[in-house]
N, C-alpha and C positions, 0 to 999 in steps of 0.2 A: 671431189672434195671432201673436206672434215665436216663434220658435226661440230658447233660450238661446243666447248666444256658446260657440263651442266653445274649450274653453284650452287654450294653446298648448302644444303637445309637450315634455315633459321629454326636453332632453338627454341620452343615454346615453352617461358618462364610456367613452372607448377607450382599454384598457389600452395602456400601455408596452408593445412588445417585451423581451425579460425581455437586463438587459445582456451583452454579448458576455465568454465567461466569460475568452479570451484578454486583451481587452481593461483586464479589471478585472486580471485577474493583471497587465500591464503597468503599470498607474497603478501599484498596492500594489509592484512592482518599484521605481518610478521615487522611491515616497515611503520605501522601506528605503534606497534610493542618496545621496538630498538627508541623511536621516538620516546615514551613516557618509561624507557628506564634512563635513557640519557637526561629528560628531566628531572626524576628524583636523582639523579646521581648528582648532578648540580644544584640541587635542592631548589628546584623550580617546582611551582604546584601546575600541575596540567589545565591549560585555561577551560572553562566547562563550554560546553557549545549552547549559540542562542537560539537554535533551531528545539522548533517542537517537536515532539513524536510525530505528530501528522505532516511536519513539512519534511523530518527526515523521510515519512514513506513515503511522499510524493515526490523527493529526491531520487528514492529509488527507481521507480520508474522510468524515469528520464534515461534515457540512449546515450545519447554525446555530451563531451564535457561542455562546448561550449551550448547545450540546454541544462545543463546545472548549471555553468555560472551565471546565465540568465535569472535563473529563479533565483538564487546564492544573493544574486544585486539587487533584486526587483524584494525581496526580503530584508533588504538596509544591512545588510552582513559588509563590511570592507572588506578589500583588497586584500588583506594581511586573513581575516579569518575564512572569506571563500579559501585562499590558500591553503588555509589549515583545515579546512573543513574537508576538503576534496585532495590534498595531499597534493598538487603543483604548484610551482613557479608563480611570483605574483608577476612576471612577465607574460606569462602566457596569459595569466588573468587580461591583463590590461591590452593583449594584443586583441581578445576574443572584443574587449569592450570597443577598444576603439574602430574595430571592425563595423562592429554596431553602427555605427553612428555614422559612418557611411553610407 
């Protein structure tokens, strides 16, 4: 009698190392800078943030996008202002807000 064939081993995914926070912050800064250049080219004035320095500091301590969205919404910022502040789409903000309602 022959032994049944041995199945091939299942590959285990190797997690990628977490992104370097400094590199991520540099990339975010480049995106913000590009937006400012575009506004200047279109003769638009960058809209100032309505957040106080204390609020900005508190925002920096939050870890996740949903936490940041909830925090900014609790401060009375509109969906557009939150999108601009966090550099994410309005749809993502609306989704997070809708999930909180359930």
